[in-house]
C-alpha positions as CSV (number, residue, x, y, z in Angstrom):
1,M,258.7,-5.4,110.2
2,G,259.0,-5.5,106.4
3,N,257.7,-4.2,103.1
4,L,254.1,-4.6,101.8
5,V,255.6,-4.4,98.3
6,H,257.6,-7.3,96.9
7,Y,261.0,-5.7,96.1
8,P,263.9,-7.6,94.7
9,F,266.3,-8.6,97.4
10,F,269.0,-6.1,96.3
11,D,266.5,-3.2,96.6
12,D,264.9,-4.2,99.9
13,V,266.5,-2.4,102.9
14,F,265.2,-5.0,105.3
15,V,266.7,-7.9,103.3
16,L,270.0,-6.0,103.0
17,G,270.1,-5.2,106.7
18,A,269.3,-8.8,107.6
19,F,272.1,-10.1,105.4
20,R,274.6,-7.8,107.1
21,A,273.3,-9.0,110.5
22,I,273.8,-12.7,109.7
23,Q,277.3,-11.9,108.5
24,K,277.9,-10.7,112.0
25,G,276.3,-13.8,113.5
26,I,273.0,-12.1,114.4
27,F,269.8,-14.1,114.0
28,V,267.0,-12.3,112.1
29,S,263.3,-13.1,112.2
30,C,260.6,-11.1,110.5
31,S,256.8,-11.2,110.1
32,A,255.4,-12.9,107.0
33,G,252.7,-10.2,106.7
34,N,249.0,-10.0,107.2
35,G,248.0,-10.3,103.5
36,G,246.3,-13.7,103.8
37,P,244.6,-15.7,102.6
38,L,245.8,-14.3,99.3
39,P,248.4,-16.5,97.6
40,S,251.9,-15.1,97.2
41,S,251.3,-12.4,99.8
42,V,254.3,-13.4,102.0
43,T,256.9,-10.7,102.6
44,N,260.4,-10.9,104.1
45,S,261.1,-14.0,102.0
46,A,264.9,-14.0,101.8
47,P,266.3,-17.4,102.6
48,W,268.5,-16.0,105.4
49,I,265.5,-14.6,107.3
50,L,263.2,-16.7,109.5
51,T,259.8,-15.7,108.0
52,V,257.1,-16.1,110.6
53,G,253.3,-16.6,110.0
54,A,250.6,-16.6,112.6
55,S,248.5,-19.3,114.2
56,T,245.5,-19.4,116.5
57,I,245.8,-20.3,120.2
58,D,243.6,-22.4,122.5
59,R,242.5,-19.4,124.6
60,E,239.1,-18.0,124.0
61,I,237.3,-15.0,125.4
62,R,234.0,-16.6,124.8
63,A,230.7,-15.1,123.8
64,T,228.1,-17.8,123.0
65,V,225.2,-17.3,120.7
66,T,222.2,-19.5,121.6
67,L,219.7,-19.6,118.8
68,G,215.9,-20.0,119.3
69,N,216.2,-23.7,118.3
70,N,218.7,-24.2,121.3
71,V,221.8,-24.5,119.0
72,E,224.8,-23.0,120.7
73,L,227.5,-21.3,118.7
74,H,230.7,-20.1,120.3
75,G,232.3,-16.8,119.3
76,Q,234.5,-14.2,121.0
77,S,234.1,-10.8,122.5
78,L,236.1,-8.5,124.9
79,F,232.7,-7.2,126.0
80,Q,232.3,-9.4,129.1
81,P,229.7,-7.8,131.5
82,T,229.6,-9.2,135.1
83,N,225.9,-8.8,135.7
84,F,224.4,-9.7,132.4
85,H,221.2,-11.7,132.0
86,P,220.9,-13.1,128.5
87,K,217.5,-13.4,127.0
88,Q,216.1,-14.4,123.6
89,L,215.6,-11.4,121.3
90,P,214.5,-11.1,117.7
91,I,217.2,-11.3,115.0
92,V,217.3,-9.1,112.0
93,D,219.6,-9.5,108.9
94,P,220.0,-6.0,107.3
95,S,221.7,-7.5,104.2
96,T,218.1,-7.9,102.8
97,Y,217.9,-4.1,102.7
98,S,221.2,-3.0,101.1
99,A,224.8,-4.0,100.6
100,S,226.0,-1.3,103.0
101,A,223.5,-2.4,105.7
102,A,224.9,-5.9,105.4
103,F,228.2,-4.6,106.8
104,C,226.5,-2.2,109.2
105,W,228.4,0.8,107.8
106,E,227.8,4.2,109.5
107,G,224.4,5.5,108.7
108,S,223.3,2.3,106.9
109,L,220.8,1.2,109.6
110,K,218.9,4.4,110.2
111,N,215.9,3.4,108.1
112,I,215.8,-0.2,109.3
113,D,213.9,-1.3,112.4
114,V,216.7,-2.8,114.7
115,K,215.4,-1.4,118.0
116,G,215.6,-4.0,120.7
117,K,216.9,-6.6,118.3
118,I,220.1,-8.5,117.7
119,V,221.6,-7.5,114.3
120,I,223.7,-9.6,112.0
121,C,226.7,-7.8,110.5
122,Q,229.2,-9.2,108.1
123,V,232.9,-8.7,109.1
124,V,235.2,-6.9,106.6
125,S,238.1,-6.1,108.9
126,T,238.7,-6.6,112.7
127,A,239.7,-2.9,112.7
128,L,236.1,-2.0,111.9
129,I,234.2,-4.4,114.1
130,T,233.8,-1.9,117.0
131,A,232.4,0.7,114.6
132,Q,229.9,-1.7,113.2
133,G,228.6,-2.4,116.7
134,Q,228.4,1.4,117.3
135,E,226.1,1.7,114.3
136,V,223.9,-1.0,115.8
137,K,223.8,0.7,119.2
138,D,223.2,4.2,117.7
139,N,220.0,2.9,116.1
140,G,218.7,1.1,119.2
141,G,220.0,-2.4,118.5
142,A,220.3,-4.6,121.6
143,G,223.2,-6.8,120.3
144,V,225.2,-7.8,117.3
145,I,226.4,-11.1,115.8
146,L,229.4,-10.5,113.6
147,I,229.8,-13.2,110.9
148,N,233.1,-13.9,109.1
149,R,233.4,-14.0,105.3
150,A,234.5,-17.3,103.7
151,E,238.0,-16.0,103.2
152,D,238.3,-15.2,106.9
153,G,237.4,-18.8,107.9
154,D,236.9,-19.5,111.6
155,T,239.5,-17.2,113.0
156,T,237.5,-15.0,115.4
157,S,238.5,-11.9,117.2
158,P,237.6,-10.6,120.6
159,E,237.1,-6.8,120.3
160,P,236.1,-4.1,122.8
161,H,232.4,-3.9,121.7
162,V,230.1,-1.2,122.9
163,L,227.1,-3.6,123.3
164,P,226.6,-7.3,123.7
165,A,228.3,-8.9,120.7
166,S,229.9,-12.1,119.4
167,N,232.2,-12.7,116.5
168,L,231.4,-16.1,114.8
169,G,233.4,-18.0,112.3
170,Y,232.2,-18.5,108.7
171,K,230.7,-22.0,109.2
172,D,228.8,-21.0,112.4
173,G,227.7,-17.9,110.5
174,L,226.1,-20.0,107.9
175,R,224.2,-21.9,110.6
176,V,222.8,-18.6,111.9
177,L,221.6,-17.7,108.4
178,D,220.1,-21.1,107.8
179,Y,218.2,-20.8,111.1
180,L,217.1,-17.3,110.2
181,N,215.6,-18.5,106.9
182,S,213.9,-21.5,108.5
183,T,211.5,-19.7,110.8
184,S,209.3,-16.6,110.7
185,S,210.3,-15.5,114.2
186,P,214.0,-16.1,114.6
187,T,215.5,-15.2,118.0
188,A,218.9,-15.5,119.7
189,A,220.6,-14.7,123.0
190,I,224.2,-13.8,123.7
191,S,225.9,-15.0,126.9
192,F,229.4,-14.5,128.2
193,Q,231.8,-17.0,129.7
194,G,235.0,-15.0,130.1
195,T,238.4,-16.5,129.4
196,L,238.5,-20.3,128.6
197,I,241.7,-22.3,128.1
198,G,241.9,-25.5,126.1
199,K,238.4,-25.5,124.8
200,S,239.1,-24.8,121.2
201,K,239.2,-27.8,118.9
202,I,240.8,-26.0,116.0
203,A,244.0,-24.6,117.6
204,P,246.6,-24.2,116.5
205,Q,245.8,-23.6,112.9
206,V,247.0,-21.0,110.3
207,A,245.3,-17.7,111.0
208,S,243.1,-16.5,108.1
209,F,245.1,-13.2,107.8
210,S,248.6,-14.8,107.8
211,S,250.3,-14.2,104.5
212,R,250.8,-17.2,102.2
213,G,253.3,-18.4,99.6
214,P,254.4,-19.3,97.0
215,N,257.4,-17.1,97.4
216,L,257.6,-14.7,94.4
217,Q,261.1,-13.4,95.0
218,S,262.7,-16.7,95.6
219,P,260.5,-19.5,94.1
220,G,262.9,-22.3,95.2
221,I,262.5,-21.5,98.9
222,L,259.3,-22.3,100.7
223,K,258.0,-19.4,102.8
224,P,256.8,-18.8,105.5
225,D,259.3,-20.9,107.4
226,I,257.2,-21.4,110.5
227,I,254.0,-20.2,112.3
228,G,253.6,-19.3,115.9
229,P,251.0,-17.8,118.3
230,G,249.7,-14.6,116.7
231,V,245.9,-14.5,117.3
232,N,244.3,-12.6,120.2
233,I,247.6,-12.1,122.0
234,L,247.6,-10.0,125.2
235,A,250.4,-7.5,124.5
236,A,251.8,-4.3,125.9
237,W,250.2,-1.3,124.1
238,G,251.6,2.2,124.0
239,E,248.3,3.9,122.9
240,P,245.1,4.2,124.9
241,V,242.4,1.7,123.8
242,D,239.1,3.6,123.9
243,N,238.7,4.5,127.6
244,A,240.8,1.7,128.9
245,T,243.2,2.6,131.7
246,T,245.6,-0.4,131.3
247,P,248.6,-0.3,128.9
248,F,247.7,-3.6,127.3
249,N,245.6,-4.7,124.4
250,V,244.5,-7.9,122.7
251,V,246.2,-7.9,119.3
252,S,246.3,-10.3,116.3
253,G,248.9,-10.3,113.5
254,T,252.2,-11.7,112.4
255,S,253.7,-8.9,114.4
256,M,252.5,-10.8,117.4
257,S,253.8,-14.2,116.2
258,C,257.3,-13.0,115.2
259,P,258.3,-11.9,118.8
260,H,257.4,-15.4,120.0
261,L,259.8,-16.9,117.5
262,S,262.5,-14.4,118.3
263,G,262.2,-15.5,121.9
264,V,262.5,-19.2,120.9
265,A,265.7,-18.3,118.9
266,A,267.1,-16.5,122.0
267,L,266.5,-19.7,124.1
268,I,268.2,-21.9,121.5
269,K,271.1,-19.5,121.3
270,S,271.5,-19.5,125.1
271,A,271.5,-23.4,125.0
272,H,273.8,-23.5,122.0
273,P,275.9,-20.3,122.0
274,N,278.2,-21.5,119.2
275,W,275.3,-22.1,116.7
276,S,275.1,-19.9,113.7
277,P,271.9,-18.0,112.7
278,A,271.3,-20.7,110.0
279,A,271.6,-23.5,112.5
280,I,269.1,-21.8,114.8
281,K,266.7,-21.2,111.9
282,S,267.1,-24.8,110.8
283,A,266.3,-26.2,114.3
284,I,263.2,-24.1,114.5
285,F,261.6,-25.0,111.2
286,D,262.9,-28.5,110.9
287,M,261.5,-29.5,114.3
288,G,258.4,-27.4,114.0
289,S,257.5,-28.5,110.4
290,G,254.7,-26.0,110.3
291,H,254.0,-24.9,113.9
292,V,256.8,-24.0,116.3
293,N,257.8,-26.7,118.8
294,P,260.3,-25.0,121.2
295,S,261.2,-28.1,123.2
296,K,262.2,-30.1,120.2
297,A,264.0,-27.2,118.6
298,L,266.4,-27.1,121.6
299,N,267.6,-30.6,120.8
300,P,267.0,-31.2,117.0
301,G,269.6,-33.9,116.5
302,L,270.4,-32.6,113.0
303,V,270.6,-29.1,111.6
304,Y,271.2,-27.7,108.2
305,D,274.0,-25.2,108.6
306,I,275.1,-22.6,106.0
307,E,277.6,-19.8,105.8
308,P,276.5,-16.4,104.6
309,D,278.7,-16.7,101.5
310,D,276.9,-19.9,100.6
311,Y,273.8,-17.8,99.7
312,I,275.7,-16.0,96.9
313,P,275.6,-18.8,94.3
314,Y,271.9,-19.1,94.9
315,L,271.4,-15.4,94.2
316,C,273.4,-15.7,91.0
317,G,271.0,-18.6,90.1
318,L,268.1,-16.1,90.4
319,G,269.6,-14.1,87.6
320,Y,271.1,-11.3,89.6
321,S,273.9,-9.3,88.1
322,D,277.3,-9.0,89.7
323,K,276.4,-5.5,90.8
324,Q,273.1,-6.6,92.3
325,V,274.8,-9.5,94.2
326,R,277.5,-7.1,95.5
327,S,274.8,-4.8,96.9
328,L,273.7,-7.8,99.1
329,E,277.0,-9.3,99.8
330,G,278.8,-6.1,100.7
331,A,282.5,-5.5,100.1
332,G,284.9,-8.0,101.7
333,V,288.0,-6.1,100.9
334,A,288.8,-2.4,101.0
335,V,290.9,-1.4,98.0
336,T,293.0,1.8,97.9
337,I,294.5,2.8,94.6
338,V,297.1,5.6,94.4
339,P,296.8,7.6,92.3
340,S,293.2,7.1,91.4
341,E,293.6,8.9,88.1
342,I,296.5,8.5,85.5
343,K,297.1,11.0,82.7
344,F,299.0,10.1,79.6
345,K,300.5,12.8,77.3
346,E,301.7,10.6,74.5
347,V,301.5,7.2,73.0
348,N,303.7,4.4,74.7
349,E,304.1,6.5,77.8
350,K,304.4,4.4,81.0
351,A,302.9,5.0,84.4
352,S,302.6,3.2,87.7
353,Y,300.2,2.9,90.5
354,S,299.9,1.0,93.8
355,V,297.0,-1.1,95.1
356,T,296.5,-1.8,98.8
357,F,294.0,-4.5,100.0
358,T,292.6,-4.5,103.5
359,R,290.3,-7.3,104.8
360,L,287.0,-6.0,106.3
361,D,285.4,-7.2,109.5
362,N,282.6,-8.9,107.7
363,V,285.0,-11.5,106.2
364,A,285.9,-14.4,108.5
365,R,289.5,-15.4,108.7
366,S,288.5,-18.8,107.6
367,S,287.4,-17.5,104.2
368,D,289.6,-18.8,101.4
369,V,289.6,-16.2,98.7
370,G,287.9,-13.0,97.5
371,Q,287.4,-12.1,93.9
372,G,286.9,-8.9,92.1
373,S,288.3,-6.6,89.4
374,L,290.2,-3.3,88.9
375,V,288.8,-1.2,86.0
376,W,290.5,1.8,84.5
377,S,288.1,3.8,82.3
378,S,289.1,6.5,79.8
379,L,287.7,10.0,80.4
380,A,287.2,10.7,76.7
381,A,285.0,8.7,74.4
382,V,286.6,6.4,71.8
383,A,286.9,8.3,68.5
384,D,283.5,10.0,67.9
385,G,281.4,7.3,69.6
386,D,279.9,7.1,73.0
387,D,282.0,4.1,74.2
388,R,285.0,4.5,76.4
389,Y,288.1,2.4,76.9
390,E,287.8,0.1,79.9
391,V,290.9,-1.9,81.0
392,V,289.9,-4.7,83.4
393,S,292.3,-6.5,85.6
394,T,290.9,-9.6,87.4
395,I,291.9,-9.8,91.1
396,A,291.9,-12.7,93.5
397,V,292.8,-12.1,97.2
398,N,293.8,-14.8,99.7
399,F,292.7,-14.1,103.3
400,V,295.3,-14.8,106.0
């Protein structure tokens, strides 16, 4: 969860809620966001939050493209027919006709001869991949090769295609285009191998969509803290997926990686019940140093611990005002003043009031002192100006 907009910490309800949680000893992890590979796209970047990016995994739902020159390129697809006999078919690249045809937008292929051919489509978003295949099928195409853009890299996505299809990474896509331009009669075949484990040579790596730093809200803190499995995760799904009858879906995103890290935090907490949220967070990113390593995090040897109050000087260093810091920190002491209003009828008149201080639950008994001020403000302006009298009494409270 989190905001797509970068709000200051004191205006971010997720950050405020997370700070209240760690004050209660509750560990908080949040998704880094799916704004990658753009720089400074990371969200949920407060230093007391474990900010989680996404990585690839070594499981593939493989769909192999075999070019007419016998070069094999491995992609992915959820379309995995059981009785499918691949054969070499002509390839067509519609990008030579129009920009919209390059992406196989709806209606873009109606005037292009794709019947019985494998069509090359450029990927814009995984959410649109199935629709791109539908455009190919509606115009008589026999298959589709979906090629990543440069910014999407080699992170491929298995999707529930409506015809034989394979999503190839950017580099493999260039090889397809090079082959296409090297012969007058390019062909390709798509075959399906189902689920394969441990065959990927590039896992784990940062997913192309995983949000990046630098951290705009807190430049002195590196974010994300850690990455975890977040690509092509088999997850429970509350909404029907096309005509599927199973309540599961294959999903990619930092919303998939964050629950993995929440689970790791729960395991560490069960092994070390007295550890603070900061100690758990430290064990995770110190021993992961990029990608999570749950086994090492259980026994890190050294952790960097910090109390919630220790974040306050850092916030002051960011230039936050006292009021802005208080919105994050929350009140530590309830103050009751009786009466809350004093009326004077003449000069030199005396009045009295009582002040009662009550320690709130979010303040540990081990805390040394709380500081604040009592301000009496005049109701009427000073002379004819807009200013009012303000009498300030500085207060320090010892906690016992």
